[in-house]
N, C-alpha and C positions, 0 to 999 in steps of 0.2 A: 044774391045781391043784383039790384037792377042796374042798368046802364048809367042811369043818372047818379046812383050812389058811387058806382066805380069811378065816375068821373070826378065826384066831388072828393073822394079819398085821394085820387091822383094829383088833384090840384093842392090839396092840403099837404101832400108830400113835397110838391114843389116849392113850398115856403119853409121846408125845416131848416135849411141854412140861414135864411133871413130871420127866422124866429130866434135862432140861437144867438144871433148878433144882436137883435133888437132885446133879447134878455140880458145883455151885457151893456145895455144903455147907449148902444151903438144905433142911432136913429136912421141916418141916411145911408142906405146901402145901395150901392150901384153895381149893376150887372153889365158886362161888356162882351160883345160879340162881333164877328165879322161875316161879310159875304163877299165871295168872288175871288177867293184864292186860287182857285182851280182853272178858270177860264183862260182861253186864250187870247181874249180881247177885254177892254175896259178897265175901270178902276177897282181897287178894293175899297170897300165901304164898311166902315165900323159904326156902332151904335153905342151909346151908355144910356141906361136907364136906371134912375134912382127911385127906389120904393122906400117908404116909411111905415107902411101898413100893407096888409093883404088886400088885394083888389079882386073884385068880382068880375072876373074875365073868363068865361066858358071857353074853353077850347085852347087856353093859352098853353103853349108847347114850343119844342124846337121848331123852326120855322119850315124845316123840310118835312115836317109831320102834319103841316097844316095846309088845307086846301087854299089856292089862290083866293077864292072870294073871302074866305074867313080871314085869311092874313091881312087883307085890306081893311076889313072891318076892325080887326083887333088893333091895327096899327093907330086907327083914329082913336080908339078907345084907351089906348096906352098913352098916347099924347095928352089926352084930357085928364086921365086918372093919376098917372105918376107924379111923384113929387118934381121930378125933372128929367129931361132927355136932351140927348146932344148927338150930332152926326159928326163923323170924321171921314174924309176922302183921301186916299193916297192915288194919284193918277198914274196913268201908264209909264209917263217918264220917271217917276218915282220907282216904280217896281223894277224897271229896267237898270236905273242907276244903283239901287240899294239890294235887290233881290227881294222876292215877294213876302218873305217872312219879316224882314225889317220894314217893309213897306206896309205890312198889316199892323205891327206895332205902332208905327207913325200914325196910321189912320185911328187906331184905338186911343192913343194919347190925345189926338185932336179932338176925338169925340168926348173925352172927359173934359178937356179944356173949353168946350162950347156948352158945358152945363151951366145952367143959371144958379145951380145950388151946388155947394161943395159936398162931395160925398164923404162919410166918415170912414167907410171901408168899401173895397172894390172886389168883386168876384168876377173872374175872367175865364172865358171859356177857352180851354186848351191845356196844354202841358207846361207852358211857361208863362211867368208873370210879366208884366209890361216893364221894360227896361226904363230907368230914369223916373219912374212915377214916384212922387213923394207923398204917397198915401199907403196905409197897409192894404195888402192885397193877398188873394189866394187864386192860384190857377187851378181850375177843375176839369179834368178830362170829361168830355160830354156833358159840360156843365149846362148846355141848352136843354137837358133832359132833367136835371137834378135842381136847378135853381130858377125861381119865378123871374128874378130880375134878369138873369142871363137869357132866359127863353124871350122875355119882352124885347130885350135888345136885339135879339137874332131876327124877330119880326120886323122891326125898324129897320135894321140893316138890309135885309132881304128885299123889303117893300121898296126902300130907297134906291137901290142898286138896279132892281127890275126896272123902275120908273125912268133911271137914267139910259140904261140899255134899250128900253122902248122908244125913247126920244131919238137916239142915235139910229135906231132901226127905220124911223120915218125919214130921217136925213139921208141915209146910206143904205137903200134896201138890198143892194147886191148881196149882202152877207146875212140878212134875215136876222139881225141882233134882236128884234122884238120878239122873236120865237125862241131862239137858242141862247140869248143872254150872253154871248160870246163863248159858250161852252163848245167843245170839240164834236159837235154832231156830224153825222156823215154829209149832210148838206153844207155845212159850214166848211168842212175840210174841202169838199170839192169846189166851193167858191173860192178858197184860198188858192187853190190849184190853177184855177181859171183866171183870176184877177190879181193874184199876188196880195200881200197884206196891206192894210192901209194904216193911218196913224193910231187907231185905236188897237191895233194888234201888239201883243207883246213879242217882239221879234226875238227875243232870247229863248222863248218857251219852245220845247219840243212840239212839232206840229205847225210850227210858225217858221222857225229857223230852218234854212235850206230850201224854202218853197221857191221854186223857180217862178220866174215872171216879175213884171214891173212892179216896184213899190208904188201903190195906188193911193195917193194922198187926196184924190177926189173920187170917193166912194160912190158917188152917185151914179 
């Protein structure tokens, strides 16, 4: 079997959950995913993507499996081709007040609220459904590898959060957010030790809490 045929079969499998729902006359199926639960700095970003048909998007997959240049291309194509899409953001203050799991659910809820079309069913990446959501939903472990709608949401969440961190990286170059996206790389941890955390850092997270040095709210 050629690599082209293998990719077509993989993409065909990615729509199996959506096809099951469409066969039940559930037209608008939303996939929801997040980016940014693990970093030491920056927001959690969630995306919701509504599909009402199979899209011709070569390379659609879990964002972690897609090269950066292809993620950017897919993000543009998803926004054009999907029945609807929305973004939700939980800032650092929310993460600190609520904990990162609750902040993630808040971002997901907001992403669905920002949809211009109301989905009839929601597929959520992860182990738990979104609390308080008044829509039928199913949580799917590794859903970004099993559902096209969730994979599309993972692409939008990742590209949106990366753009946010690249913006902050230009404003506050000390921490190299443009490169590390807030994750605990060796260079990022060294910068934390040298300069202390700034307002973007999650100060309750291991790796930030207990770091000695002045809290630097002027990261430049």
